[in-house]
C-alpha positions as CSV (number, residue, x, y, z in Angstrom):
1,M,192.9,115.2,32.0
2,T,191.1,111.7,31.7
3,S,193.1,108.5,31.7
4,I,193.4,105.3,30.8
5,A,197.0,104.8,32.3
6,G,195.6,102.3,34.7
7,A,194.3,99.3,32.3
8,S,195.5,96.0,32.3
9,W,196.0,95.7,28.3
10,F,197.7,99.8,28.7
11,T,200.6,98.3,31.3
12,A,201.2,94.8,29.4
13,P,205.1,94.5,29.1
14,E,204.2,94.1,25.2
15,T,202.0,97.6,24.7
16,K,204.6,98.9,26.6
17,A,207.3,97.5,24.4
18,V,205.7,98.4,20.9
19,A,205.0,102.2,22.3
20,A,208.3,103.2,23.1
21,A,209.8,101.5,20.0
22,L,207.6,104.0,18.1
23,E,208.1,107.0,20.6
24,A,212.0,106.5,20.4
25,V,211.8,107.7,16.6
26,L,208.7,110.3,17.2
27,P,208.3,111.3,20.7
28,G,204.8,111.8,21.2
29,G,203.9,111.1,17.6
30,S,201.9,107.9,18.0
31,R,198.7,107.3,20.3
32,F,196.1,104.4,21.3
33,V,193.1,105.0,19.5
34,G,189.8,103.6,18.9
35,G,187.9,100.4,20.2
36,C,190.6,100.0,23.1
37,V,190.3,103.5,24.3
38,R,186.4,103.3,23.7
39,N,186.0,100.2,25.8
40,T,188.3,101.2,28.7
41,L,186.3,104.3,29.5
42,M,183.3,102.1,29.2
43,G,184.2,99.7,31.3
44,H,183.7,96.7,28.4
45,P,186.7,94.1,27.6
46,V,189.5,94.6,24.7
47,D,190.3,92.6,22.2
48,D,192.9,94.0,20.3
49,V,194.6,97.3,20.3
50,D,195.4,99.6,17.4
51,I,197.6,102.8,17.7
52,A,197.5,105.8,15.2
53,T,200.8,107.6,14.2
54,Q,202.3,110.2,12.9
55,L,205.5,108.2,11.6
56,T,205.0,106.5,7.7
57,P,204.4,103.2,7.1
58,D,208.2,102.7,6.4
59,E,209.1,104.3,9.3
60,T,206.6,101.9,11.8
61,I,208.4,99.1,9.9
62,A,211.6,100.4,10.4
63,A,211.1,100.9,14.3
64,A,209.6,97.4,15.0
65,K,212.4,95.9,13.3
66,A,215.0,97.8,14.9
67,A,213.3,96.6,18.5
68,G,213.1,93.1,17.3
69,F,209.3,93.2,16.8
70,A,208.2,91.0,13.8
71,V,206.3,93.0,11.3
72,A,203.2,92.2,8.7
73,P,202.2,94.7,6.0
74,T,198.2,93.9,6.2
75,G,197.0,97.0,4.7
76,I,199.9,99.3,3.7
77,D,198.6,101.0,0.7
78,H,196.2,102.5,3.7
79,G,199.1,103.0,6.3
80,T,198.6,99.9,8.1
81,V,201.1,97.5,9.2
82,T,200.7,94.8,11.9
83,V,203.8,94.7,14.9
84,I,203.5,91.6,16.6
85,A,205.6,91.8,20.2
86,N,205.6,88.2,21.6
87,H,202.7,87.0,19.7
88,V,200.5,89.8,20.4
89,P,199.2,92.1,17.3
90,F,199.2,95.4,17.3
91,E,198.0,97.4,14.4
92,V,199.5,100.1,13.9
93,T,198.1,102.8,11.0
94,T,199.6,106.0,9.4
95,L,197.3,109.0,10.3
96,R,195.6,109.5,7.3
97,R,192.8,112.1,5.4
98,D,190.5,110.7,2.6
99,V,191.0,112.2,-1.1
100,S,188.3,110.4,-2.8
101,T,185.2,107.9,-1.3
102,D,182.6,105.8,-3.6
103,G,180.2,104.5,-0.6
104,R,182.9,101.0,-0.6
105,R,186.3,102.3,-0.3
106,A,188.5,105.0,-0.1
107,T,192.0,107.0,-1.6
108,V,193.3,108.3,1.6
109,A,196.4,110.6,1.4
110,F,198.7,110.5,4.7
111,T,198.7,113.2,7.6
112,K,200.0,114.5,10.4
113,S,197.1,115.8,11.9
114,W,195.3,114.2,14.5
115,E,192.4,116.2,14.0
116,E,192.3,115.2,9.9
117,D,192.5,111.5,11.4
118,A,189.2,111.9,13.6
119,A,187.6,113.8,10.7
120,R,187.6,110.4,8.8
121,R,186.4,108.6,11.3
122,D,182.9,107.3,12.2
123,F,181.2,108.1,15.3
124,R,182.6,110.5,18.0
125,L,183.2,108.0,20.4
126,N,185.5,105.8,18.5
127,A,187.7,109.0,17.8
128,L,189.3,109.3,20.8
129,Y,193.0,108.4,21.4
130,A,195.3,108.0,24.6
131,D,199.4,109.0,24.6
132,A,201.8,107.0,25.5
133,A,201.7,107.7,29.4
134,G,198.0,107.0,29.2
135,A,196.0,110.9,28.5
136,V,192.9,110.6,26.6
137,F,192.2,113.2,23.7
138,D,189.0,114.1,22.1
139,P,189.7,116.1,18.9
140,T,186.3,116.1,18.0
141,G,184.9,117.6,20.8
142,G,182.5,114.9,21.8
143,G,183.9,111.3,22.1
144,L,184.4,111.3,25.5
145,E,180.7,112.7,26.4
146,D,179.2,110.2,24.1
147,A,181.1,107.2,25.9
148,R,180.0,108.1,29.5
149,A,176.0,108.9,28.0
150,G,176.2,105.5,25.9
151,R,175.3,108.1,22.8
152,I,176.5,106.7,18.9
153,I,176.6,109.8,17.4
154,F,177.9,110.5,14.1
155,I,181.4,113.0,13.6
156,G,180.3,116.1,11.9
157,D,177.6,115.5,9.3
158,A,176.0,112.1,9.8
159,E,174.9,112.1,5.7
160,T,178.6,112.9,4.6
161,R,180.0,110.0,6.8
162,L,177.6,107.7,5.4
163,R,178.1,108.6,1.8
164,E,182.0,108.0,2.6
165,D,181.0,104.3,3.1
166,F,177.8,102.9,3.3
167,L,178.5,100.0,5.5
168,R,178.4,102.7,8.7
169,N,174.8,102.6,7.9
170,L,174.7,98.7,9.7
171,R,177.7,99.9,12.2
172,F,175.2,102.7,13.6
173,F,172.5,100.1,14.7
174,R,175.6,97.8,15.8
175,F,177.7,100.4,18.0
176,S,174.4,101.3,19.4
177,A,173.3,97.9,20.2
178,W,176.8,97.4,21.8
179,Y,177.2,100.6,23.6
180,G,173.9,102.8,23.3
181,G,172.1,103.3,26.4
182,G,169.1,105.4,25.5
183,A,166.9,105.8,22.1
184,L,169.1,105.9,18.6
185,D,170.5,109.4,18.0
186,A,167.3,110.9,15.9
187,R,169.7,112.5,13.9
188,G,172.0,109.8,12.8
189,L,168.8,107.3,12.4
190,A,167.5,109.9,9.6
191,A,170.4,109.8,8.1
192,C,170.3,105.9,7.6
193,T,166.9,106.0,6.6
194,A,167.5,108.4,3.6
195,L,170.5,106.5,2.5
196,Q,169.7,102.9,2.7
197,A,169.5,102.3,-0.8
198,G,173.8,103.2,-0.4
199,L,173.3,99.2,1.4
200,D,172.7,97.9,-2.1
201,V,176.0,98.6,-3.4
202,L,178.0,96.8,-0.5
203,S,179.3,93.0,-0.9
204,A,176.7,90.2,0.9
205,E,180.2,89.2,2.8
206,R,180.7,92.8,4.7
207,V,176.6,92.7,5.3
208,W,176.6,89.4,6.7
209,K,180.1,90.4,8.9
210,E,178.0,93.5,10.6
211,L,174.8,91.4,10.9
212,K,176.4,89.0,13.1
213,K,178.1,91.3,15.7
214,L,174.9,93.3,15.9
215,F,172.8,90.0,16.4
216,A,175.8,89.2,19.2
217,A,175.2,92.1,21.3
218,P,174.2,91.4,24.8
219,D,170.7,92.9,24.3
220,P,169.9,94.4,20.2
221,R,166.6,95.0,20.6
222,R,166.4,98.7,20.5
223,A,169.0,98.8,17.5
224,L,166.6,96.1,15.9
225,A,163.4,97.6,16.6
226,G,164.8,101.0,14.8
227,M,166.6,99.3,12.3
228,E,162.6,97.6,11.7
229,G,161.2,100.7,11.6
230,A,163.4,102.2,9.2
231,G,162.5,99.2,6.6
232,I,166.6,98.6,6.9
233,L,166.0,95.2,8.2
234,A,164.3,94.6,5.6
235,R,166.4,95.8,2.4
236,V,169.1,93.6,3.9
237,A,167.7,90.7,5.1
238,P,164.7,90.4,3.6
239,E,163.7,87.1,4.7
240,A,164.2,87.8,9.0
241,A,160.5,88.2,8.9
242,D,159.7,86.9,12.7
243,M,161.5,89.9,14.7
244,A,158.9,89.1,17.8
245,R,160.6,86.1,18.0
246,V,164.2,87.2,18.4
247,H,162.8,89.9,20.5
248,A,161.1,87.2,22.5
249,L,164.2,85.0,22.7
250,V,166.5,87.8,23.8
251,G,164.2,88.0,26.7
252,I,164.7,84.7,27.5
253,E,168.2,83.9,27.0
254,R,169.0,87.4,29.5
255,D,166.6,85.5,32.0
256,L,168.4,82.5,31.8
257,M,171.9,84.3,32.0
258,L,172.8,82.8,28.6
259,P,175.9,83.6,26.8
260,Q,174.0,85.8,23.4
261,D,174.3,84.0,20.4
262,A,174.2,85.4,16.8
263,L,173.4,82.3,14.6
264,S,170.4,81.7,17.3
265,R,168.4,84.8,17.4
266,I,169.1,85.0,13.6
267,A,167.5,81.7,12.9
268,A,164.6,82.5,15.1
269,A,163.8,85.6,12.7
270,L,163.9,83.0,9.9
271,P,160.3,81.7,9.4
272,D,161.0,78.3,8.0
273,E,163.9,76.3,6.0
274,A,163.2,77.6,2.9
275,A,163.8,81.1,4.4
276,A,166.8,79.6,5.7
277,R,168.6,78.7,2.8
278,A,167.7,81.5,0.9
279,F,168.9,83.8,3.3
280,A,172.1,81.8,3.9
281,Q,172.9,82.0,0.0
282,R,172.4,85.3,-0.4
283,M,174.8,86.2,2.3
284,K,177.6,83.8,1.3
285,S,177.7,82.0,4.3
286,S,179.7,79.3,5.8
287,N,179.0,75.8,5.0
288,D,178.8,75.8,8.8
289,E,176.7,78.7,9.5
290,R,173.9,77.3,6.4
291,Q,173.9,73.9,8.0
292,R,173.0,75.4,11.3
293,L,170.6,78.1,10.1
294,V,168.3,75.5,8.0
295,A,168.7,73.1,10.9
296,A,167.2,75.2,13.7
297,T,164.6,76.2,11.3
298,G,163.3,72.4,10.5
299,D,160.0,71.1,12.1
300,A,160.6,67.5,12.6
301,P,160.7,66.4,15.1
302,R,158.4,68.4,16.2
303,I,159.7,70.1,20.3
304,V,157.6,71.2,22.6
305,S,157.9,72.1,26.1
306,F,156.2,68.8,27.6
307,L,158.3,66.1,25.7
308,S,158.5,62.6,27.6
309,M,162.0,61.5,28.8
310,R,162.1,58.9,25.9
311,E,160.7,61.7,23.6
312,L,163.9,64.3,24.5
313,R,166.4,61.5,24.1
314,R,164.9,60.5,20.1
315,A,165.0,64.5,19.9
316,L,168.7,64.5,20.8
317,Y,169.9,61.8,19.1
318,A,168.3,62.4,16.2
319,L,169.5,66.3,16.4
320,G,172.2,66.6,18.3
321,V,172.5,68.7,21.5
322,E,173.1,72.2,19.5
323,T,170.3,71.8,17.3
324,F,167.9,70.6,19.7
325,R,168.9,74.1,21.9
326,D,168.1,76.4,18.5
327,R,164.7,74.6,18.6
328,A,164.1,74.5,21.9
329,L,164.7,78.1,22.4
330,R,163.0,79.0,19.1
331,A,160.0,76.8,19.9
332,W,159.9,78.6,23.4
333,A,159.9,82.3,21.8
334,T,157.4,81.5,19.2
335,E,154.5,80.6,22.3
336,N,156.1,82.8,24.8
337,D,153.9,81.3,27.4
338,P,155.7,82.3,31.1
339,R,153.3,79.4,32.6
340,K,155.6,76.7,30.2
341,A,159.0,78.3,31.1
342,S,159.4,76.0,33.9
343,Q,158.9,73.0,31.2
344,W,161.5,74.7,28.7
345,R,164.2,75.4,31.3
346,A,164.1,72.0,32.3
347,L,164.8,70.5,28.9
348,L,167.3,72.7,28.1
349,A,169.4,71.3,31.7
350,L,168.5,67.8,30.3
351,A,170.0,68.8,26.8
352,D,173.0,70.2,28.7
353,T,173.9,66.8,30.4
354,Y,173.2,64.7,27.3
355,V,176.0,62.4,26.3
356,R,174.6,60.5,22.9
357,P,174.3,56.6,23.1
358,T,176.5,54.7,20.8
359,L,175.0,51.7,18.7
360,A,177.4,48.2,19.6
361,L,177.2,47.3,16.7
362,T,179.9,47.2,13.7
363,G,180.7,46.0,10.5
364,D,182.1,43.1,11.3
365,D,178.8,41.8,13.2
366,I,177.0,42.4,10.4
367,L,179.0,40.3,7.9
368,A,179.2,37.6,10.8
369,A,175.6,37.4,10.8
370,G,175.7,36.3,7.0
371,V,175.0,39.5,4.9
372,A,177.1,40.0,1.8
373,P,178.9,43.0,1.5
374,G,178.0,46.1,-0.1
375,P,174.7,48.0,0.4
376,K,172.7,45.2,2.3
377,V,175.8,46.3,5.4
378,G,173.9,49.6,5.3
379,E,170.5,48.8,5.1
380,V,170.9,46.1,7.6
381,R,172.8,48.7,9.9
382,R,170.2,51.1,9.4
383,E,167.3,48.7,10.4
384,V,168.6,47.8,13.8
385,E,169.4,51.0,14.8
386,A,165.9,52.1,14.3
387,W,164.5,49.3,16.3
388,W,167.5,50.3,18.6
389,I,166.2,54.0,19.0
390,D,162.5,52.6,19.2
391,A,163.6,50.7,22.1
392,D,165.0,53.7,23.8
393,F,168.7,52.9,23.2
394,P,169.0,50.0,25.0
395,D,172.8,49.3,26.7
396,D,172.1,45.1,26.1
397,R,175.2,44.3,23.2
398,L,173.3,41.0,23.1
399,S,170.0,41.8,22.4
400,I,171.2,44.1,19.6
401,V,173.1,41.0,18.3
402,E,169.8,39.0,18.4
403,R,167.9,41.6,16.6
404,L,170.8,41.7,14.0
405,K,169.9,38.3,13.4
406,A,166.4,38.7,12.7
407,V,167.0,41.4,10.6
408,A,169.6,39.9,8.7
409,Q,167.8,36.4,8.2
410,G,164.2,38.9,7.0
411,L,166.5,40.0,4.3
412,A,167.7,36.8,3.3
């Protein structure tokens, strides 16, 4: 019998305590499920722990409170409550079966059957359960094999699973990027291609969330290529027109052992600022996300591999380190010339050590130079700053004050 009993999250005191509280009410009636089991078997980190139970939500709440745990009814209409033990959350969901679905949401009924609960899930490797002793159960009969082989295969009929929730189309590619080890499952890909129109009913927020997770995979190139070839990427993200640059960028990141960054990769797929704005608006992204995508796709100042130290300092001051890195990686991936790799590496290394200088000039300094309060103060500061930047950021207050006097006299 396959077991996960040695996993650190499984042996944590909080995990043991929550499992014991549920077992005390119904022995054998609760099992760990989904990502925590899958990731443990595949050697991936476990970020959260989900539990499936034959207890009703009310019984779960009563059991948790009796053990002294806090409880939040995070999705009680669908059978989910969050049990919090020593500040660690555990999502506990009553076994369910679908009564009806419309491709976006489902009406469910509670059940005692592990097989019925497994049958309503998306992929076989996500329908793995483990009991309080760590023994793993595989109700679909293919989950363990898929986890070992790195395969993403729908439970039962792929088109049926997609019609239950069209978001599973994007999840197929996302899970293939994160957990798949070979070619995309042909039946799953064919079903996603055939039913891609269902993606049109999904909210922008749900699509955006899935895209970010997909692009954040260690190496999403194979999944993205399948998605692009099926026409699904163009359907959900028509602005993402430069996938060749994304593929080159992922290769660069992996060569440099850089942490994967979804927004940097998505920006690489967007041809220009106009496309970035349109994409961010359609996805209803946050203001910070929109600003980063637009900044990453800008073209001034121009970033090239042969920037002089002076040009580099000016670019970093104007853009900030994050935007400079986004643009530098984007430019490197655009030309994708191995002969210039050492130059790009040097620029990025210098950017990592950059400390933004501060102009030693205050509003009081400007007023003391005889500038009247009001808009002229900002105008004078900008003039002095422009000189300071052009002079390569001298750390010389005397020179800055002398320049201030000259500018103030010129505006008098």
